[in-house]
C-alpha positions as YAML, in Angstrom:
chain: A
units: angstrom
residues:
- id: 1
  name: MET
  ca: [44.48, 16.32, -39.24]
- id: 2
  name: ASN
  ca: [45.78, 15.43, -42.63]
- id: 3
  name: GLU
  ca: [45.25, 16.80, -46.25]
- id: 4
  name: ARG
  ca: [42.21, 14.65, -46.98]
- id: 5
  name: ASP
  ca: [40.28, 15.81, -43.91]
- id: 6
  name: LEU
  ca: [40.77, 19.41, -45.10]
- id: 7
  name: GLY
  ca: [39.72, 18.58, -48.61]
- id: 8
  name: LEU
  ca: [43.14, 19.43, -50.14]
- id: 9
  name: GLN
  ca: [44.93, 17.86, -52.92]
- id: 10
  name: ARG
  ca: [48.60, 17.32, -53.16]
- id: 11
  name: VAL
  ca: [50.18, 19.45, -55.96]
- id: 12
  name: SER
  ca: [52.80, 17.85, -58.07]
- id: 13
  name: PRO
  ca: [56.10, 19.70, -58.27]
- id: 14
  name: SER
  ca: [56.38, 19.23, -62.01]
- id: 15
  name: TRP
  ca: [57.25, 21.77, -64.78]
- id: 16
  name: TYR
  ca: [53.82, 21.39, -66.45]
- id: 17
  name: ARG
  ca: [51.68, 22.14, -63.40]
- id: 18
  name: GLY
  ca: [48.83, 24.35, -64.55]
- id: 19
  name: PHE
  ca: [49.54, 23.76, -68.12]
- id: 20
  name: ASP
  ca: [46.32, 21.78, -68.72]
- id: 21
  name: ALA
  ca: [44.10, 24.62, -67.55]
- id: 22
  name: ILE
  ca: [45.98, 27.14, -69.79]
- id: 23
  name: TYR
  ca: [45.89, 24.80, -72.71]
- id: 24
  name: ARG
  ca: [42.07, 24.27, -72.37]
- id: 25
  name: LYS
  ca: [41.55, 28.10, -72.15]
- id: 26
  name: GLU
  ca: [43.70, 28.75, -75.26]
- id: 27
  name: LEU
  ca: [41.88, 25.97, -77.27]
- id: 28
  name: ALA
  ca: [38.54, 27.37, -76.18]
- id: 29
  name: ALA
  ca: [39.52, 30.84, -77.13]
- id: 30
  name: TRP
  ca: [40.66, 29.74, -80.66]
- id: 31
  name: PHE
  ca: [38.36, 26.89, -81.48]
- id: 32
  name: GLY
  ca: [35.31, 28.13, -79.52]
- id: 33
  name: THR
  ca: [34.50, 30.62, -82.32]
- id: 34
  name: HIS
  ca: [34.38, 30.22, -86.07]
- id: 35
  name: ARG
  ca: [37.31, 32.43, -86.51]
- id: 36
  name: TRP
  ca: [39.77, 29.54, -87.12]
- id: 37
  name: ILE
  ca: [37.77, 28.32, -90.18]
- id: 38
  name: ASN
  ca: [38.10, 31.80, -91.86]
- id: 39
  name: GLN
  ca: [41.82, 32.01, -91.08]
- id: 40
  name: SER
  ca: [42.42, 28.46, -92.32]
- id: 41
  name: ILE
  ca: [40.67, 29.16, -95.57]
- id: 42
  name: ILE
  ca: [42.57, 32.42, -96.11]
- id: 43
  name: TRP
  ca: [46.04, 30.94, -95.39]
- id: 44
  name: MET
  ca: [45.41, 27.97, -97.57]
- id: 45
  name: ALA
  ca: [44.27, 30.18, -100.46]
- id: 46
  name: LEU
  ca: [47.35, 32.47, -100.06]
- id: 47
  name: THR
  ca: [49.60, 29.40, -100.03]
- id: 48
  name: LEU
  ca: [48.05, 27.47, -102.81]
- id: 49
  name: THR
  ca: [47.31, 30.28, -105.30]
- id: 50
  name: PRO
  ca: [50.87, 30.73, -106.44]
- id: 51
  name: ALA
  ca: [51.52, 27.03, -106.68]
- id: 52
  name: LEU
  ca: [48.54, 26.58, -109.11]
- id: 53
  name: MET
  ca: [49.79, 29.34, -111.39]
- id: 54
  name: VAL
  ca: [52.92, 27.38, -112.41]
- id: 55
  name: PRO
  ca: [52.64, 26.86, -116.21]
- id: 56
  name: ALA
  ca: [51.66, 23.49, -117.46]
- id: 57
  name: ALA
  ca: [54.60, 23.34, -120.01]
- id: 58
  name: THR
  ca: [57.19, 23.12, -117.19]
- id: 59
  name: HIS
  ca: [59.39, 20.02, -117.69]
- id: 60
  name: ASP
  ca: [59.17, 18.81, -114.18]
- id: 61
  name: ARG
  ca: [55.81, 20.26, -112.94]
- id: 62
  name: GLY
  ca: [55.79, 18.32, -109.73]
- id: 63
  name: VAL
  ca: [59.14, 19.58, -108.47]
- id: 64
  name: ALA
  ca: [58.32, 23.18, -109.50]
- id: 65
  name: VAL
  ca: [54.93, 23.12, -107.65]
- id: 66
  name: LEU
  ca: [56.53, 21.49, -104.59]
- id: 67
  name: THR
  ca: [59.36, 24.09, -104.42]
- id: 68
  name: LEU
  ca: [56.88, 27.00, -104.90]
- id: 69
  name: PHE
  ca: [54.46, 25.62, -102.42]
- id: 70
  name: LEU
  ca: [57.18, 24.98, -99.70]
- id: 71
  name: TRP
  ca: [58.78, 28.51, -100.40]
- id: 72
  name: SER
  ca: [55.46, 30.43, -100.16]
- id: 73
  name: GLY
  ca: [54.15, 28.22, -97.37]
- id: 74
  name: SER
  ca: [57.18, 29.07, -95.27]
- id: 75
  name: ASN
  ca: [56.74, 32.75, -95.93]
- id: 76
  name: MET
  ca: [53.02, 32.73, -95.07]
- id: 77
  name: MET
  ca: [53.72, 30.75, -91.95]
- id: 78
  name: SER
  ca: [56.22, 33.35, -90.86]
- id: 79
  name: ILE
  ca: [53.73, 36.17, -91.48]
- id: 80
  name: GLY
  ca: [51.06, 34.22, -89.68]
- id: 81
  name: THR
  ca: [53.18, 33.61, -86.69]
- id: 82
  name: VAL
  ca: [54.06, 37.29, -86.47]
- id: 83
  name: ILE
  ca: [50.34, 38.16, -86.67]
- id: 84
  name: LEU
  ca: [49.20, 35.60, -84.06]
- id: 85
  name: THR
  ca: [51.98, 36.57, -81.75]
- id: 86
  name: GLN
  ca: [51.13, 40.24, -81.90]
- id: 87
  name: GLY
  ca: [47.54, 39.38, -81.22]
- id: 88
  name: ALA
  ca: [48.54, 37.46, -78.15]
- id: 89
  name: ILE
  ca: [50.81, 40.15, -76.84]
- id: 90
  name: VAL
  ca: [48.05, 42.81, -77.23]
- id: 91
  name: GLU
  ca: [45.62, 40.52, -75.46]
- id: 92
  name: GLU
  ca: [48.07, 40.06, -72.57]
- id: 93
  name: LYS
  ca: [48.69, 43.86, -72.36]
- id: 94
  name: LEU
  ca: [44.85, 44.37, -72.15]
- id: 95
  name: THR
  ca: [44.29, 41.83, -69.44]
- id: 96
  name: GLN
  ca: [47.40, 43.19, -67.68]
- id: 97
  name: THR
  ca: [48.82, 39.64, -67.03]
- id: 98
  name: LEU
  ca: [52.10, 40.35, -68.88]
- id: 99
  name: MET
  ca: [54.84, 41.70, -66.66]
...
């Protein structure tokens, strides 16, 4: 009797075994709702608003806008990462899958 007779499949011993199922679950949880659209709009508004307020009389407006955009964007990304990570930790605690 071999594996095919029993209907079993050989499992690959790679590091990413099971990653596909988890990846699809996470994508469905995030993009399955319209929550990601609202989050994208809010974070873009928070990032772009300070960059649009740079005065027009600035000598090199392009460099000023780029610097402000990158600075505020990195700060907003840090805050967003903390918020999303905290949400993931709370979800794992509620489902009791985090050891």
